[in-house]
N, C-alpha and C positions, 0 to 999 in steps of 0.2 A: 677733540683731537682737530677733527677735521676744521672747526670755527678757528681754531687757534692759527691753522696753517692759513686759511682765507685771509686773518686779519695781517698776518704777516705778509702775504703777499701784495697785500692792498698798500701797506706803508712802504714797502720795497719800490712799487710802482711811483708813488707819490714821491719818494725821494728822487728817483731816478729821474722823475719830471723836473723835478726842482734844480736837479743839478745840470740837466740838460739845458733847460732854458736861460739859465745864467742869472735865475732871480735870486738878488739879494735880498736875502733876508737877515732878520738881526741875530745876534749871537743866542739870543733867550729862546727863539723858536728852534734851533738847532739844539739847545741844549735840551728841550724838552722832546725833540724826536729821539735824542740818544736815550734820554729816559726811557722812552715808549720801547724803543729796542731792547735797553737792556731787559725792561719790565718782560717784553714779550720773550725774549731768549731764557730769563728765569724761568717763566710760565711753560716754554717748551721744554726745556731741562726737567721742570716738575712733571710734566705729561710725559714726556720719554720714560724720566723713572717711575712713574705710575703704571705706564704702561709694561714696563720690564716688570713690576711690581705685580700687575695684573697675572700678567701671562706666568709667572712662576706661580703665584697662586693657583691659577687653573691648572697648572703643571702638577702642584702639589695636590690639588684636589681631585685631579684624575689618578695619579696615583694613588692618593687614600682609596678614592672609590675602588680602583683597580684590588687595591690589598683588603678592602673590605667584601668585596667580591669572593675573591680568593679565601678570605676568613669563613664567608658564608658557605663557600662549597667545600671546606673542609669542615666546618660545623656539620653542615647537612651530610656529608659522607660518614662522619664519625656518628652522628644520629641513627645513619642506614646502618651502620657497622654494628652498633650496639641494639639497634632492632633486631638485626640479623642472628645476632649472637644468644639474644634472650629468645627467637622464635627455634633457635637451634638448640636451646637449653632446656626449653618447653617438650621439643619434639624428644628431647633425650628421657626428660621424665616422664613423658607418655611411655615412650619405649619400656622404660623401666617397671612402669605400671602395669604396663601388658604382659610383660614376662612374669611379672609377681602374680599377676591374676592367673597365666597359663598355668603357672608352676601349682598355685592353690587350687587351680581347678583341676589339674592333675592327682595332687594329693586327696581331694574331695572325692574324686572319682574311685582312686587307690579304697580309699576308707569306706566308700558306698559299696565296692565289690566285694570288699573284706567282711563287712556288714552282713552283706547277702549271703556270703558263704557261710557265715558264721549262723544266721538265722536259719539257713536250710539244713544246717549240721545239727543244730538245736531242735530244729523241729523234727527231724529223724530221729534225734536222741529222745525225744520225749516220745514220739510214735513208738519206738524199742521199749523205751519204761514202761508205757500204758499198755503194750502187750505183754510183757512181762509180769505186769501187777498184776494182769487180768488172768493169767495163766497160776501165779500164784494165789489169787482170790478162788481160784477153781480149785486148786488142791487144799486151799484151806474148808472151802466149803466140803466138797469130799470128806475129808478129814474130820470135820464136824460130823457130817452128816453118819459117817462110819462111826464116830464116837458115841452119838446120840442111838444110833441103832446098836452098838454095844450094850450102852445104858440101858435101853431099852430091853433087848435080851437078858440082860442080867436080872433087871426088875422083872420081867415077865416069866424069868427062870424061877423066881420067888414064887409066883402065884399060878404057874399053870404046872400043869402035869410033867412028869418026867421024860414022858414020849415027847411033848411038844419042845421041851429043854433040848432033847437030843435031836429033833427035825432043827431047831435053830443053831443049834453046836454045829451039825452039817452042814446046811447052808454057810454058817460062816467059814465053816473049814473050806468049804468049796470054794468060797469068793476068795478067800485068804491064798489058797492053792493057784487058783487061776489067775489073780495076781503076780504069784511067784514064776508062775510059768509064762505070763506075757512079758516080764522084767527077765528071766531068762532068755527067752525066746529073742528080747533086744538085744539083749547083753551077746548072745550068740552071733546073731546077723551081725551085730558092731564087729564083732572080731574076726567073723567069716570075710566081712568088707575088708576092714585092715588087712588080712593074710593075703586077699586077694589083690590088695595093691602093693602089699610088699612081694607076694609072688611075682607080679606082674614088672616089678621094678627089678628085682634080681635079674628075671628073664632078660630084660633091657639091658642091664651091665652086663651080663654072661653073653650077650648078644654083641655089645659093643667091644668087651674083652677078644670075642672070638674075631671079629672084624679085625680088628687092630692087630692079632695075632697073625692072621690071614695076610694081612698087607705085609708084614713083617718078615712072614715065609718068602712071600712072593718077591719082596725086593731082595731078600737074602740068596734066592733062588736066582734071581735076574741078575746080581753081581757076582755071583758064584760061576753063573753060566759066561758073563762076560770076562771074567777073570781066567777062566779058563780058555775063553777064544784067545786072549791076549796071549797066554802062555804057549796055546798051540801054533799063534803067529810065530811067536818068537821061536818056538822048534822050530818051525818052517824055514826060517830066515837062516837059522845056526846050520840045518842042514843044507842048504840052498848055498852058501856061503862057504859052507865046508870050514866051520870055526870049530875050534877044540873048546873042551868044556873049562880049561884052564883059561882062555881068552874070554868065554862068557862071564865066567867068575871073576877075572878081572875088570870086566866091564860095570856089573853089579857094584863092586867094591869102589870104583873109581865113582862111579853115578851117585851111588849113596854119600862117598867123600865129599862129593862137589868137586874135584878137580880130574874130571875126565878127560879134559883137553891137556893135562899135563902127563897123562900115563897112555902109552902106546900097547897096541895088541904086541904078541909074540910071535916073530916068523923066523924060518930058517935060517934068516941073517942076524935075529938078534930081535931089539924092539923098534916097532915101526913108529918114527916120529914125523910123521908127515903131515900135511896140513887138513887132509880128508882121510886120517887112519880108520875112522870110526863111521863114514859118511855110509859105504856100501850097507852095514849092518841098519843104520839109521832110516837109510831109504827104503831098505827092505819092510822093515817094520812099518815106516810111513806109506807106502804102496799099500800094504793089507788093510790100511784104515785103523791101526790099532796105537795106541800108545805105550809107553814103556811101564810094566805095572810096579819096577822095583826101585 
């Protein structure tokens, strides 16, 4: 582009010098010069077009590079987001595994505790069973020994004298009597213990009933005393206000019916219907610290 400009400027100076000097050149020279100028102008136009195309290409290239960079950023962001999602999914899966492991561990611990409790119970059961079997064995051995002694006594009774037979029978009777006595003593002791427990329970029940009855009697006495005090207070107010029995009866009837303020006391002029017709009586009772018992 720069070389073409220099060439154009050189041809322009040469043409200017020719015209300025008045040099007569032949027509062919000028035609060649015109052709060169035309060629130069065509080349210049082509260079300008190429320059515009180059700039457009460079602009398009820059835009494509920017778009590629933006696409790369979006792709990298998407990859980062996908990786974050995968990491979060892995974390959630790990948390679920931990929760399942904890639940399984708790279940295993519960099973282990239940197993240990069962083993302890079973060991105690075996101990009790062994003790029971030992007692049964002792009883069986005692019965076998007794039976053997009885068999021996029977055999001896056949071969020994009547005196020896009597002695053996006596010993056997004494043993059986002792055994029966021990059984009777054990039964009596058990009966005495149970009777004592029953007697203690009866005593406790009677004592509780007496205490409850005493409490009820105290409450009834207190309530009766309070009621008597209230009645005395009402009698005192009746005397203090010089109220007639008919007015007291009227007061009780109206109070029970719920229309106290619709009924007035009977006075010499008739029935009193003032707003404070029962106030003196109520104030007197209230001053004594009692409530109406009716």
